[in-house]
C-alpha positions in Angstrom: -53.1 -87.4 -66.7 -52.8 -87.9 -70.2 -49.9 -85.9 -71.1 -45.8 -87.0 -69.7 -43.7 -84.8 -67.1 -40.5 -84.8 -69.1 -40.0 -83.7 -72.8 -39.8 -86.8 -75.0 -36.0 -87.5 -75.3 -35.4 -86.3 -71.6 -33.7 -88.5 -69.2 -31.8 -90.5 -72.0 -28.5 -89.3 -71.7 -25.5 -90.8 -69.5 -24.8 -88.4 -67.2 -24.0 -90.0 -64.0 -26.6 -87.3 -62.0 -30.3 -86.2 -63.3 -31.2 -83.0 -62.2 -35.1 -82.4 -62.6 -36.3 -78.9 -62.5 -39.3 -76.7 -61.6 -40.3 -73.3 -63.1 -41.9 -70.5 -61.2 -45.5 -69.8 -61.2 -46.6 -69.0 -65.0 -43.3 -70.7 -66.2 -42.5 -73.8 -67.8 -39.9 -76.5 -69.0 -38.9 -73.9 -71.6 -37.0 -71.7 -69.0 -34.5 -73.9 -68.1 -34.0 -75.4 -71.5 -30.7 -73.3 -72.0 -29.3 -75.1 -68.8 -29.3 -78.2 -71.1 -25.8 -77.7 -72.9 -24.2 -75.8 -70.1 -24.4 -78.6 -67.8 -23.8 -81.6 -69.9 -21.7 -84.0 -69.4 -21.9 -84.2 -66.0 -25.8 -83.2 -65.4 -28.6 -83.8 -67.5 -31.2 -81.1 -67.2 -34.7 -82.3 -66.9 -37.2 -79.8 -67.1 -40.7 -80.9 -65.3 -43.7 -80.3 -67.7 -46.5 -79.7 -65.3 -50.3 -79.8 -66.8 -51.6 -76.7 -68.3 -48.3 -75.6 -69.6 -46.3 -75.9 -72.5 -47.3 -79.8 -74.5 -49.7 -79.6 -71.9 -51.8 -76.8 -71.9 -54.8 -78.5 -73.0 -55.1 -80.4 -69.4 -56.0 -78.8 -66.3 -53.9 -77.2 -64.0 -53.4 -78.1 -60.2 -54.8 -75.3 -57.8 -53.5 -77.2 -55.1 -50.0 -79.1 -54.1 -51.5 -81.7 -52.2 -53.9 -83.0 -55.5 -50.8 -82.1 -57.3 -47.4 -84.2 -55.7 -49.1 -87.7 -55.9 -49.8 -87.9 -59.7 -46.1 -86.0 -60.0 -44.3 -88.3 -58.2 -46.0 -91.3 -60.1 -44.7 -89.8 -63.4 -41.5 -89.4 -62.2 -40.9 -92.6 -60.8 -39.7 -94.7 -63.5 -36.8 -91.9 -64.0 -35.0 -92.1 -61.1 -33.1 -95.1 -62.2 -30.2 -93.1 -61.6 -28.9 -90.7 -58.6 -30.7 -87.2 -59.4 -31.3 -83.6 -57.5 -34.4 -81.4 -57.5 -34.0 -78.0 -58.6 -37.1 -75.7 -58.1 -37.0 -71.9 -58.5 -39.7 -69.8 -56.6 -43.0 -72.1 -56.6 -41.5 -74.7 -58.2 -39.0 -74.7 -54.9 -42.0 -75.8 -52.9 -42.8 -78.0 -55.7 -39.5 -79.6 -55.5 -39.5 -79.6 -51.6 -42.6 -81.6 -51.4 -41.5 -84.3 -54.2 -38.0 -84.5 -52.1 -40.1 -85.4 -48.9 -42.4 -87.9 -50.9 -39.3 -90.1 -52.0 -37.3 -89.9 -49.0 -39.7 -92.0 -47.8 -38.0 -94.7 -49.7 -33.8 -95.1 -49.1 -33.5 -96.4 -53.0 -35.5 -93.1 -54.5 -33.8 -90.4 -52.1 -32.7 -87.2 -54.0 -28.9 -86.8 -53.9 -29.8 -83.0 -53.3 -32.7 -80.3 -53.1 -32.0 -76.9 -54.6 -34.5 -73.9 -53.9 -34.0 -70.8 -55.4 -36.0 -67.6 -55.0 -38.1 -68.6 -52.6 -38.6 -68.2 -48.7 -38.4 -71.4 -46.4 -42.1 -73.3 -46.9 -43.0 -72.3 -42.6 -42.7 -68.7 -43.6 -46.1 -67.1 -44.3 -46.4 -64.9 -47.5 -45.4 -61.5 -47.7 -47.7 -60.7 -50.5 -51.5 -60.5 -50.3 -53.1 -63.3 -52.5 -54.1 -61.8 -56.1 -55.0 -65.0 -58.1 -58.7 -64.5 -57.7 -58.3 -60.6 -58.6 -60.3 -59.6 -61.9 -58.8 -60.0 -65.3 -57.1 -57.1 -65.9 -55.8 -56.5 -62.1 -54.5 -59.9 -62.2 -52.6 -59.4 -65.2 -51.3 -56.3 -64.1 -49.8 -58.1 -60.8 -48.3 -60.6 -62.8 -46.8 -58.5 -65.4 -45.3 -56.4 -61.8 -43.4 -59.8 -61.1 -41.6 -60.3 -64.4 -40.5 -63.4 -65.7 -43.3 -62.9 -69.0 -42.3 -61.4 -71.6 -43.6 -57.7 -72.4 -44.3 -59.0 -75.9 -46.5 -61.7 -74.9 -48.1 -59.6 -71.9 -48.9 -57.0 -74.5 -51.0 -60.1 -76.5 -54.1 -59.8 -74.4 -56.3 -62.4 -76.1 -53.1 -64.5 -75.8 -52.5 -63.8 -72.2 -56.2 -64.6 -71.7 -56.3 -67.7 -72.7 -53.4 -68.6 -70.4 -55.8 -67.1 -67.4 -56.9 -70.4 -66.4 -53.3 -72.3 -66.1 -51.6 -68.7 -64.9 -54.5 -68.5 -62.1 -54.1 -72.0 -61.2 -50.3 -71.5 -60.5 -50.7 -68.6 -58.6 -53.7 -70.4 -56.6 -51.3 -73.5 -55.9 -48.8 -70.9 -55.0 -50.7 -69.1 -52.6 -52.8 -71.8 -51.0 -49.4 -74.1 -50.1 -48.7 -75.2 -46.4 -45.9 -77.6 -46.0 -47.9 -81.3 -46.3 -47.5 -84.0 -43.4 -44.3 -86.1 -44.7 -40.5 -86.2 -43.2 -37.5 -84.2 -42.3 -35.1 -84.5 -45.1 -31.9 -86.0 -44.9 -30.0 -84.7 -48.3 -28.3 -81.7 -48.7 -30.1 -78.4 -49.2 -28.4 -75.7 -51.6 -30.1 -72.0 -51.3 -29.7 -69.3 -54.5 -31.5 -66.2 -54.3 -30.6 -62.7 -56.4 -29.6 -59.5 -54.0 -32.2 -57.4 -55.2 -35.1 -60.4 -55.4 -38.5 -58.7 -53.9 -40.1 -61.7 -53.1 -37.2 -63.3 -50.8 -34.3 -61.8 -48.4 -31.2 -63.9 -47.6 -32.3 -64.6 -44.4 -36.0 -66.0 -45.5 -33.8 -68.0 -47.9 -31.1 -69.3 -45.0 -34.5 -70.7 -43.0 -34.4 -73.3 -45.6 -31.6 -75.0 -43.6 -34.5 -75.9 -41.0 -35.9 -78.4 -43.3 -33.4 -81.1 -43.6 -30.8 -82.7 -41.5 -28.0 -82.6 -44.2 -26.0 -79.8 -44.5 -27.0 -76.4 -46.4 -25.0 -73.9 -48.3 -26.7 -70.6 -49.8 -25.3 -68.1 -52.3 -26.6 -64.8 -53.1 -26.2 -63.2 -56.8 -26.6 -59.8 -58.4 -29.8 -59.7 -59.9 -33.6 -59.7 -59.4 -36.2 -62.6 -58.9 -34.7 -63.8 -62.2 -31.2 -63.7 -61.6 -30.9 -67.1 -63.1 -32.5 -66.9 -66.2 -30.0 -68.6 -68.8 -28.0 -69.7 -66.4 -25.1 -67.2 -65.5 -21.5 -68.6 -65.4 -21.3 -67.8 -61.7 -24.8 -69.8 -61.0 -23.3 -72.4 -63.5 -20.0 -73.0 -61.6 -21.6 -73.3 -58.3 -24.0 -75.5 -59.1 -21.7 -78.0 -60.7 -19.5 -77.5 -57.7 -22.6 -78.7 -55.4 -23.3 -81.2 -57.9 -20.0 -82.8 -58.1 -19.9 -83.5 -54.6 -23.4 -85.5 -55.4 -21.6 -87.4 -58.1 -18.6 -88.6 -56.6 -20.9 -90.2 -53.7 -22.8 -91.4 -56.3 -20.0 -93.2 -58.4 -17.8 -94.4 -55.2 
């Protein structure tokens, strides 16, 4: 990998806790940029940039989780010099979970908390038929139905076709994902979802509690799959409530 996993200047603040953030399929670090000022000075938001997205658009995107996790963890390792948490939304929740499991093996590198959003527990089967291999027009139609991509972008067909390879890779990564071999988590897990999310029910979210020996907390908000866009105040309040517990433990 030739690019960097964090934007230049990230992981440099004096916040007592870092939160590495992983976006949904087709999303990038920019999705979490509005969160930065809203969580400082207590939490430094560090959006993770995967190959094929944003400044790394020229790099081939990963299509399978087992190929991604090794290079990703190697890239994040230098930034684990202070307490940290992992937040992932949708496909990003699965990525965050596997990163947490990989770092679980080294006590000095364990995450303080895993925060998952908009995704069923990892052992549950997908409810949506695979579509990453559909013809271009059919594939883009499903992507549009999922939301998360601005309509003005979806209408620019040539632009969308340029982004087809990384988009397909993201959804292939999601559709092929099965939990990798690894340990149970020991850290607390927090789960979040919108009450009208077509991709996950509250029960499917609650089953994340089976992934860890640590405590589990769940919140359901008014909204759909992208209830978290812009960091609404109820979500901000709950994130800080959970992460302050981790900050207190880190500094005690």
